[in-house]
N, C-alpha and C positions, 0 to 999 in steps of 0.2 A: 619569502626567499625566492630568488630567481633560479630558474632551472640551470643546471650545469651546462656550459657551452661545449661544443665539440672540441674547442681549443683547450679548455680547462681539463678535459678528460683525456686528451691525447697522450699525456705523459703516463697515464695509468694503463693505457691500451697497449703500449709497446714496452713490455717488461725488459729489464736489463738482461744482458747476455748471461745465461746460466740460471736466471730466475725461473720460477715455476709460472708457466703461462696461465693467465686467467681468461675466463670467457669474455667474448667481445662485449664492450660496454655500449649502452644505447647511443644511437646516432640521431640527432635532431635534423629533420628536413624541413623544407618550406611547407607552409600550410599547417604547421604545428604537428607534424607527424613524427613519431619516434619509432625507430627500428631497433630490434634486438632487446626489447624490454624483458628483463629477467629479475623479478623481485626476490627470487629465491637466492640470488647471488648476494651474500651478506656484505661484500665489499662495496658493491654499487649501492645497495639498499641504505647502508649507513652513511655513505658518502654523498648522498643527494637524492637517491631514489625515493626515500620515504617522504622527503619534503615535496617532491613533485606529486606523489600519490595523494598526500594530504591536501594539497592545493586543489587538485581535481575533485577530491571528496567534498571539500567545503562548498565549491560552486555547485556540485551535483545535489547536495542537500538542499540548497536554496532553490534550485530549479524544481526539484521534486516537491518541495514544500508548496511552491506556487501551484504545481500541478494538482495536488490534493485540494488546495483552496478552491481552485476553479471547478474541480470535480464536485465539490460540495456546495457550490454557490446556490443552486436551486433549492437546496434544503433550507437555506436561510430566507430566500426570497418568497417561496410559495406561501408561507403563513401570512404574508403581508399583501398578497394579491387581491383577496376579496375587498379589503379596506381601500385598495387603490382603484377600485372600479371594475375589476375582472369578475365576471360571473362564472364561477367554476364549481362543479360538484366535487365532493370529497374524492370520488374515484378519479376524476381528472387531476386533482392535486397530487394524488399518489402516483399517477402516471408521470407527471413532471419530475417527481422525486426519484422514481425508479429507473427511468430511461437512461440517465447518465451512467448509472452503474452497469446497465446492460451493454452499452457501447464501450465503456471503459474496460470491462472484462474481455470483450471481443477483440479489442485492438491490442491487448497486452502481448499476444504471441508475435504479431508482426513488428511491434515495437522492440521486442527482444532481439529479433534478427536485424533490425535497422542499424544497431551499433556496429557489428562486424562489417556491414555493407558500406556504410557511409562514414564511419569513424565516430568515436564517442563524443568528441568535442563538436564535430559537425552536426551530429544528430541532436545534441543538447541545444544547440543554437536553433535548429529547425523546430524541435518540439516546444521550446520556449516561445518562439514566434507564433506557433500554431495556437497558443493559449489566447492570443489577441482575438481570434475568431469567436470563441464562445463568450468571451468577456464583452466584446462589442455587440454581438448578437443579443445578449441578455439586456444590455443597456438600451438598445433600440426597442426591443420587444416590450419591455415592462413600462416604457414611457408612453405607450399608446394603449389605453384600455380596450380599444376596438380590435386589438390583435387577435386573430382567430386561434382556437385551441390547436389546430394543426400546425400553425406557425410557431406557437409556443413550444410544441413538442419538438419541432425541428431544432429550435434554438437550444432546448434542453439537451437534445442528443449531442450537440456539438461539445457540451461540457464534458462528455465522456472522453474527449481527447486528453484531458488532464489525468484520467485514470491510467492511461497507457504509459505516462512518464515514469511510474514506479518500476515497470518491467525493464525499460531501457536503462534507467539510472542504475538499478541493481546489477544488471548485466555488465554495464560499463565499469563500474567500480570493482567488480569481482576480478577483472583483468589486472588491476593496478597493484593489488596487495598480495603478499605471500600467504601461504596457507595458515601460518601461525597467527596472522593478524587479520585475516579475511573476515572471520566471524564478527569481530568487534566493529570493523569498518562497515560491513553490511548492516549490522544492528543499528549503528548510528544513522546510516543512510535511511533505513526504514522508519526509525523513530522520528527523524526529522520530517519525513514526508507525512506520516500519520498525524503529527501535530497540526498540520495544516487544516485538518477537518475541524478540530476544536477551535483553533485560533480564528478561522473565518467565521464561525458561529458566534464568537465573542466580539470581534472587531466590526464586522459588517453591519449589524443592527445599529451600532453607535454611529457609524459613518452615514447610514441612511437617515438617521434622526437628526443630524446636525442642521440647525436653522429651523425655519418654519415649514412644517409639513414633512411627510416622509418622501424622500427622493430615491425611489428604488433603483433608478438607472445608475446611481453612484456605486451600487454593488458590483457592477461590471466595469465601470469606467476606472475605478481605482486600481484594477489589475492590469490595465493596458500598459501604463508606464512601468509597472513592476515586471511584467513579462519582457518588455524591451530591455530592462536593466539586466534580467537574467540572461538574455541572449548576448548582451554586451559583455557581461562577466565571463560567460563561457567562451566567447571569441577571444578575450584578452587573457584568460587564466587557465584554460583547459588544453588538453592534448589529445591527439588521436594515436592509437597504438596499432601499428601495422600488423603486429602479431595476434591481434584479436580477430580470430576467424570464426565464422559461423559454424557451429558444431551440430549439424543436423543429426549426426549419429547419436548425440546425447538425448535428443528428443525421441528418436526412434527407439533407442534402448530403454528409455524411461517408459514410453508408451506401451512397451511389451511387458512391463513389470507390473504385477497386480498391486504392489504396494503404492505405486504412483496414484492409482485411482482410489485406493483406500484412503490415503493421506489427503487427496484432493477432496474427497467426501467430507473428511473431518474438517478441512480448512474452510469449507462452506459454513460450517457451524461456528468457527472461531472468527476468521477474518470477515466472512460474509455477514456475520452478526454485527461486527463492529461497523462496517460500512452501512448495512441496512438500518440498524437502530440509529446511527448518527444522522442518516437522512430523514427518518420519520419522526424523531423525537420532538423537534420544534413544532411540527404540525400536530402531533398527538397532544402535546401540552395545550396548544392553542384551541383545538377543537373539543377536547374532553374536559379541560379545566380552564375556561376563558379568563378567569381571574388570577390564574397562576402567573408569576413573572416569567415571561418568555426569555428574558435576558439570562436566565439560569440554564437554558438549554445547552449552551456550549460546554458545560462542565462534564456532561456525559462523554462526549467525544474526546475531551481532554484527558479524562481519567483512562479511557481505553488506550489512548496513545502512550501515556506515561507508564502504564502497567505492562506494556508489551516487553520492554527490556527486562523487567522483573521476572516475567515468565521464562525468558531465555536463561537468565542467571540461575534461577532456582532449578530449572530443568537440567542445567549442567551438573548440578550436585546430586539430584535424586532421580533423574531420568525424565525425558520429555513425555513419555506415555502416562506416567503417574500424574504429572501436572496437567496434562491435557484432560485426563479423566476427571480431576478435581474441577477444572474449568467448566466442563459440561454440567457438573453438579451445581456450580454457581449459576450458570446460565438457566438451568431448569428452575432453581430456587427463585431467581430474579423474575422469571416469567410468571411463576405461581404468585409471587408477591404482587405483580402488576395486575393479575386477575383479581386478587383480593381487593386491591385499591380501587379498581373500577366498580366492584360490587358495593364497596363502602363509600364510594365517591370521595376518596381521600387523596388530594393532590400531594400531600407530604409522603404518604406511603408509596404512591405512584412514582414520585421522583426518586425516593430512596431505592425502590425496586429496580429502577432503570440504572442507577449507579452500580448496583450489584451486577446487572446484565453487562454493563460496559467493563467492569472490572474482570468478570469472567472471560469476556471476549478478548480483552487486552492480554491477560495472562495466557490464555489459550493460543493467541497468535504467536507469541514468542516460543511457547513450548512445542507447538506443532511444527513450526519451522525448524526448531532444533532437532526434531526427530528425523528429518529427512536424511542428512548425512549419516546419522547413526544407523538408520535402517539399512541403507545401501552398503555401508561399510561392514555390517555384521556378516560373518561368514566369508568375507573376501580374503584370499590367501595370496601372499607374494606381491611384488611390485606391480605385476600386470593386473592382478585381481583388484588391487587397491585403485589403480588408475581407471579401470573399467567402472568401479564403484563410484568414483568421483564424477566420471562422465555421466552416468545414469542419474546420480543425485542432482547434478546441475540441470538436467532436463526435467527432472521431477519438480524442482523449484519453480521453473518457468510454467509448467503445466498447472501445478497446484495454485500458483499465484493467480492465474487466469480463471481457473474453475472456481476457486474460492470467492472471487469478486462477484460471481453471479448471485451470491447470497444477498448482495446489496440491491438486486432487482427482486428477488423472491420475497423478501420480508415486506417491503412496501406493498407489493401486489397481494400478498397474503392478507394484510390488513384491509386493503381495498375490497377484496372479494368477501371477506367476513362481514364488513360493514354493509355492503350491498345486499348480500344474501340473508344475513341474520340480524342486521341492524345493530351489531355490537362487535367490538374488537376482540371479545373474549374467545370465540372459537379459533381465531388465528393464533392467539397466545397458547391455547391448548395444543394446537398442531405443532407449534414450536417446542413446547415441552416434550411432546412425543418424539420429535426429531432429535432433541438433545439426549433423551434416554437411549434411543437407538444408537446414536453416535458414541455415547459412553460405553454401551455394550460392545460395539465393534472395537473400540480402543482397548477395552479389557480383554476381549477374547483373542485378539490378534497380537497385542503388544505387551500386555501386563499380566495376563493370567498365568499362574504357576503351571508350568508344563508347556506353555506356548513356546514355539521355536525361538522367538526373539525376546522372551521375558528375561532370560539370563544375561542378555546383552545390555540391559538397563537402557533400552532405546528411549 
């Protein structure tokens, strides 16, 4: 549906004499800028605003999906590097998997502020075009077995740009929708992006294997035209909102609130586990169970992405803290199962245990994110209090999203250190079990324990 033109809206903007004046309707300017965007105005929202917002959401989901795909590319390629002639230790392989997560987590805050500075449409175009860099760098690096490890690291670091797309995409879409529909829109946006991790692990191995011999450079080359397509779709189908302003106060307010850092800690365990295990799972299968079908590795990330909305839906009914608590129980159980599988050298049990891990991480992602507005809304009084709560919650979402992504770095490096120091992955898994127990205890003590300040709020 095409956006309403200035002319088609003009009759609504000038009410008849004696009629009740309505708020000014949006004005479309050159460069696809829109002034006076107010999704809370039901007249505008039903008369064309919803269609504009949904069009922007659809393109945003596709661009973010590609961002996650590029972010996860090295997790797919690394298990194939030894067979392609690259002489890499397991520690070096884990570095190539971990570095994109480290960079992606770090750029999430500046990507969040890029939307108000440059415009959501403009930044989506730029961020989509930036994906050409890591895709082309990967294609070049893996086509030459003599490429140094340092150069491989630099190319892997560029893939972190894809991780930043989540932050800017979520920020941009939040401006388009009214409060009543914002949760659903952001949920769809997040789920669409997370699916990229599983889809890339499903599709890229097949693309690599087409024809005679493995052609690793195709893993990067296939995303160059897709990134260009995303930029074109954003140019043709998205809009900039002049009213989307950088709210530095929200970050400052959130940073001063202890719940921001508590939830960020918990998000390392949920979202960080999803990204971390998604990155290492193909390599773990390849190195620990060489005869196991590597083509099944994609199912873990896919399960984690698909269960994220489920976590949010169930949390809406029974409370995010309870579901987050249950997710840490699942994560701990999955890690213990993986330990048992390594002792028994059972690929079936190992695979099943990781599916439990991914399910727990996915459900926890949705539940923990749902906790944020509820935590900040608790105890807020009056319109001013609720407005301040929404401001702080918005800042918390940005901070927690960035901090949580560091888990994608910590998990691969944890496995690497355990293997180097102890010759086994088991010590790392026991550390992860301990971390989940601590996170569960924090969730219970702060948000779920009877008598706790926020327990009655069903956070």
